[in-house]
C-alpha positions as CSV (number, residue, x, y, z in Angstrom):
1,F,-56.0,2.5,-2.0
2,R,-59.1,1.0,-3.4
3,A,-61.4,2.0,-0.5
4,Q,-59.8,5.3,-0.6
5,H,-60.8,5.7,-4.6
6,R,-64.5,4.3,-3.8
7,G,-64.5,7.2,-1.1
8,V,-63.9,9.6,-3.7
9,R,-66.0,8.6,-6.1
10,N,-68.5,8.8,-3.0
11,V,-67.4,11.8,-2.8
12,N,-68.2,13.2,-6.1
13,F,-71.7,11.4,-6.4
14,F,-73.0,13.7,-3.5
15,L,-71.4,16.8,-5.0
16,F,-73.5,15.5,-7.9
17,R,-76.5,15.1,-6.5
18,L,-76.0,18.8,-4.4
19,T,-75.7,20.4,-7.8
20,K,-79.0,18.4,-9.2
21,L,-81.1,19.6,-6.5
22,Y,-79.7,23.4,-6.9
23,A,-80.1,22.9,-10.7
């Protein structure tokens, strides 16, 4: 479960970086 949460957090960071790139 903890590993899954870490994966979700990694995805959120990727999305944030992608959004920042577009911005």
